[in-house]
N, C-alpha and C positions, 0 to 999 in steps of 0.2 A: 469165797470169804464172806466171815460174819460181818453184817454192815450195823448190827443190831448195838446199841450202846451198854456198856458192862454197868454193874449195879453203882459200883463206886462213881461211873461217868453221869448214870441217870441221879443216881443223889445231889453231884454238882451242878448239872442241869435244872434239878427242880428246886433246891434252894435259891441258886440263881434268877430263877424266874421269877420264884415268891419274891424276893427282893425287890425287881424292879418292878413289879407288877404293884408291890406295896407300897415301898418307901421310896423309889423314883419312876416316879408317875411323869407325865409328860409337862404336867404343871410344875413341879417342883424342878424340873430339869430346866424349865423356861429360865426359873428364879435364878440357879447355877449358874445360865451363860451370861445373865446379866450381873453376875457379880463380878468383883475385881480383879480375880483371878480363872472365872470362868471354871473354876473345879469347887469340890465341895471336902473337907475337912472328913464331915460325916461319912461321907459318901465313900471315901478312902478306907476309913475305918472299918466300915461294915466290909468291903470286898476283904480285909484281912481278917476279920474276925470270922468270914466265910471259907478262908483257906485259898482264897484265890492268888494271892500273892505269894504264898508258900509252894501252890502246886508244881513248878517246873527246876524247883530247888534243890539240890541231892539233898537227900537224906542228912547226909555229913553237916550241912547247913542249916538243919531243922526244916529243911522243907519237904515233899512228899514226890520226887523224882520224878514228875508227871512228864508223858512222855509230847508230842506234838499232837498226838491224836485226843491225850486229855485236854491241852488244850484247846484244839478244836473245838471242843464242848463248851470252855468257858467263851470262846471269842464268837461262836454262834449268840450266842446269849447277850454277849455285849453288844453285837449290831442289830439284833431285835429288840433289844432295851433303850438304845438310842445315848450308851452311857459315853460319856463325856470325859470322865477320868482320866489320868495320864496312865493307864496299865498296860496300853500297849507297848508306849516308849519303855515304860520298866522293865518289861519282860522281853524286849527285843535287849536292851542294855544288859539283862544280864544273862542274856545268849553268849554276848560276848565275852563277861566275865568267866561263866562257864569254858566256853574253849580257848579262852587264853589259859587259865587256871591259876592258881597262887593269888586270889581275892575270897578267899572264904569268909572274912570277916563282912566283906562288902555284899554278899550273897546272903548272910546270917540276919541284915539289915534289911535288903530288901523281904527276905520270907516273912519276918516280923514286922513289914509295912512301915519301917522306920527309916526306908530311903526311897525315893523316886529319880529318877535315872531319865536322860533324853538322849538321844543320838544325834548328834554335829558331822553328818555326812555330807549331805549336798552343796555343792557350789553352783554360782551362776553361771558360769559357761560352761556344767558338765552335762547339764540335759539329765538322763537318768545312770549316766554311766558312773560307778562308785569307785572307779581308777581313775577319774578324773580329777587331779587335785593338784591345786596351785598352794593350799597352807601349807607352811613348813615349818618343820620340828630340827631345830640347831642343835647339837649335843654341847656340851660346855662341861665343866667341873663339877656343876651342882645338877645336872640332869639334861635337862632340854629346855630352850626357847621356843615358844609357839608365836607363829605370827598368821593370819591370815582372815577370811571371813568364811562363812556357811549360811545357808540360807533355807528357809522353810524346816526347821528344827523344830519338830511336832514336840509340842511342850514343855520347849525349851527354857521357858521363864518359869516353869512349875518345877522343874528339877533341882535335885540338892547335888548331885553331878553329871557330869557331861564326858560321854564316849566321843571321842574327836581322832578323826583319819586325818593324817597328815602325811607331809612328804620329809623323808630325811634322805631321800638320794633318787637316782631317776628322772626323766623326762616326765613333763605333765601326766601324758596319759599311760604310761609306763604301769604294769603291773608289779614290778619290783620296787624296792625302795619306800615301799608304804608303810608307815609305822602307826599302831593304834593307841592310844593313850585315854586313861580316865582320871578328870583333874574337877576341882571342886568348883560349882558352878559360879561361888563368889569371890572367886581367885582374882587378885589384881590383875587388872589389862583385860578383863571378860567385861564386854560391853554386850546389855542383851536388848533387844527391841520388839516387845511382844505386842502380838498381834489376832485379833479372830479370822479364823479362816471361815469359808463359805457355810460350813458344815458345822459353825458356833462352835466347833473347838478350837484350841489356840497351836500358834506356832510363834516362832522367832528367828529374828535374824542376828546372828552372836559373830562378835568381830575380837579377834584375839589380837591383843599389841603388848608383845616382848612377854608374854604369859610364861610364867617359870614354873617348870612340871618337872618334881623330884623323880631318881630311877624307880621309886616304887609304882608312879604312877603308870608306866610303860607295861599294855598288854603285850604279852607274846614277847618276841626278840625283835632287835631292832632291823626296818628294812623287808622282815616276812610278814606283814599283817596281810596282806592281799585273801590268803585262803580264810584266814577268820572272816575278812570282813566281806569275803561273795559267801559264805557256809550261813553266814546271822544274817546277811540280807534276805537270803532264801528260805532261812526260817519266818524272818518278818512277812515276807509275802505269802507262804504258807499260812499265819496267823490271820492278814489280811482277805485271804480266801476265806477264810472261815467266817470270819464277821460280815463278809458281804454276802453270804450264805441265808446268815441271819437277818440283816436287814430285808435282802428280798424278801424271805418269807414272809417278814411281817409286813412289807407291800403288798404284798399279793392278797394276803388275810385281809388285810384293809380296803382293796380295792374291788375284793369280791364282796364284803360286806356293804359297799356304799351301790354295787350292781345292785343291791338285794334290797335298797332301800330307798333309792332314788327311782323317781316314778314319771314317767313319759307316756301319754296317751293313755293315761290309766291304768300302764302296768309297769310292773319293776323293770327297769332297763336290762337289765340282767337277763329277762325273756326274749331279748331281741339274740338270733341266733349268729348274728356276725361278732356281737361282743363277746359270746361264749366262745365264739374261735378265738378271740384274740386272748381271752382269759386263759386258751388251752394252750395257746400257743407259750404265755408266760409262764406256766406251769412245767413245760417242759424245759424251757430254759434254765428254770431252779432246778430241776433237777438235775439236768448234766450240769450244771455247777456245783451242787452239791456231791457227786460224784467225782468229779474233779479236785475240790476243796479235801476231798478225802483220801485220792490217792498221793495228793501231793503232802497232805500230813503224815503217810506212809513211807514215801521216800526219802522224805526231809532228812532220816537218818542214814540213809544208804552207804555204804563205801565206795561206791562209786560217782564218782563227783559227776560225771557227764550224763550218767542218769537223773543223779538231783536236780541238775540245772535244766535238763530237758524237760521232766515232769513237771515241776516248779512252773517254768515257762510257759508251761501249755495252759497250765492250769488257769494262771494269771490270765492272758491271753484270751481265752475259750470264757471266762468270766467277765472278764472285760466285756466281751460282746454281751452274757445274759444282764449286767448292770444295767447296760445302756439301753437295752431292747426294754427289760422290765421295768427300768425308770422314766422311761419314755411312753410307754403304754399305761401304766399307772396314771401318770400326769394326765393324760388323756382322756384316758376313762372316768378321772374324776370330773375333767372339767375345768374351769376357772378355778374351781376350789383347789385344785392339786398343786399351785404353786404358790398357795398361801401360807404364814407362818401360823396359822391357827391348828394347821392339820398337821397329825406325824408325818402323814404320807410325805408330804412336799420334804421334811426334814431326812429322813430314810432318801431321798430321792440328791440329795446335796450329799450326804455321807457317801452313797455313789460313787456321785462325781468325784469325792476328795479322794477314794480309795482307787480309783481308776489312775491317778497320777502319781499315787505313792509307790516309793520303789520300783519306777517303771510301769510305762502304762504299756497300753494292748500292743501298739503300734513296735515298743521299743521290746518286749517278750516274745510278739513272734520272731523279729529278727536275729532273736537271742537263741531263740531253738531251731532258727535253719543252719544258724551258726556253729552247731555242736556236732562232734563227729560220727559220723554215721548216718546224717540227713541225704547227702547227697551221694549216689552211688556211682562209682566209674567206671564211664562210657565201656 
């Protein structure tokens, strides 16, 4: 398999890296973090101009029909540059719309950078199980009435529209009876509590109280939303894996530079063999994570659902282990400076910590991997 980037992918990567290094510096990012919304309209406009919002959107809706491998290139640079704009949340929402079909106008608006999405999927009792849903959607003559609450909705307060999972039938943890909806974030009855997460991004807890949803807000068919939810969730995991690789790459480079400049006993500490061994281990974790992220991006489009689930969970679990090792080693090798907000390294580590728990942590995906058919052979 050829792991080299295509010419188009390299152009996207180079353009995004030039932008992050020139116009989205660490100092610029700190100012954005402290702003009221925690995001930047100028940065979003730049991502749109670079074609990033249009990349995964079908050509029929003004996009480039980019694959998960194409998106891997973008997410890698976003992780490397510590970009905190609502790109991941919007692209994950776009995947829901693509899988459901019939929402071409919304996809056109996303491609043009005119629409930001957030995915309200998690609930406080669910841990990482997306099928554990108590939010209800009751059918009526005018569509549906939505009631319930969602927690830690990434960029929920910065979104124009929300993708919401709700139960129209079945028990709390059934995969049957799940329906998906797209609603305006400012709908009557939607209450949003915005807050900053440890990685300086934004999330929100959202409460739905008698929110009226028209029939056009339904994604797919009533009660049959699990397959879309499961597939879109795996797509999101693949994007996070790529972002994690970018963040780890930046963290490794920053640590190596520090070892070359920090002196002890009159020599750079990078001369000490014990520290060289630790850097070598960090590099191996990074390269294994890179391979798994690429495999996940390849298999995300597989028609074999079991293969897709198995590969995505294997990638998230292995990359979760790599994130923990690389992050902790980088902090230790930086010494006390490794945990200060003045260094990008600390922020990369915080972002890796958050990626670990979004859409399932390492333990969750190990259990999911084991649960797939074929893992245990009959005696």
